C-alpha positions as CSV (number, residue, x, y, z in Angstrom):
1,L,134.6,124.9,68.4
2,I,136.1,123.2,71.8
3,L,138.2,119.8,71.5
4,L,137.9,118.1,74.4
5,D,139.5,114.8,75.4
6,I,137.9,112.3,77.8
7,L,140.7,111.7,80.0
8,M,141.4,114.5,81.8
9,P,142.2,114.5,85.3
10,I,138.0,116.4,85.0
11,S,136.1,114.4,83.3
12,G,135.8,115.7,79.7
13,Y,131.9,114.5,80.6
14,E,131.8,117.1,83.0
15,L,133.6,119.8,81.2
16,L,130.9,119.1,78.7
17,R,128.2,119.5,80.8
18,H,130.2,123.0,82.3
19,L,130.6,124.3,79.1
20,K,127.2,123.9,77.4
21,E,126.1,125.5,80.3
22,K,128.2,128.6,80.2
23,I,128.4,128.6,76.9
24,P,125.2,126.7,75.7
25,K,126.7,127.5,71.5
26,S,129.3,126.7,71.3
27,K,130.3,123.4,69.3
28,I,132.3,120.6,70.8
29,A,133.6,117.9,69.7
30,Y,135.8,115.6,71.5
31,V,138.7,113.9,70.5
32,S,140.0,110.3,72.6
33,I,141.5,107.1,72.0
34,V,138.4,105.7,73.6
35,P,136.6,104.4,71.3
36,K,133.5,105.9,70.1
37,Q,131.4,102.7,70.6
38,D,132.4,103.5,74.0
39,V,131.7,107.3,74.4
40,N,128.2,108.8,75.3
41,M,127.4,111.4,72.2
42,A,125.4,112.8,74.2
43,D,125.4,116.6,74.0
44,I,128.9,116.7,72.1
45,D,128.7,117.6,67.6
46,G,131.7,116.0,66.6
47,F,134.0,112.9,67.9
48,I,137.7,112.4,66.4
49,Q,138.8,109.0,67.5
50,K,143.2,109.1,68.3
51,P,145.3,108.5,66.6
52,F,144.0,110.6,62.9
53,S,145.3,112.6,60.1
54,N,145.2,116.0,59.5
55,E,142.8,115.2,56.7
56,V,140.1,112.8,59.0
57,F,140.3,115.8,61.7
58,I,139.9,118.9,59.0
59,A,137.1,116.5,57.9
60,E,134.7,116.5,60.6
61,V,136.5,119.8,62.3
62,K,133.9,121.1,58.9
63,R,131.3,118.7,59.4
64,V,130.6,120.0,62.6
65,L,131.5,123.7,61.8
66,R,128.6,123.7,58.9
């Protein structure tokens, strides 16, 4: 499982494309302060909105890894 933020020096979207190319079977989730409705969810397996509780984090990680 790879957790990415969208707001990084390199675009999270750009890094996602690179990772999917290099590690095609990887599961990738965004962890971001950017609201989910403003996120391009194409090719992503999960999303965790900051700030988050431990329960929300664990539930989403479990969902993505199923």
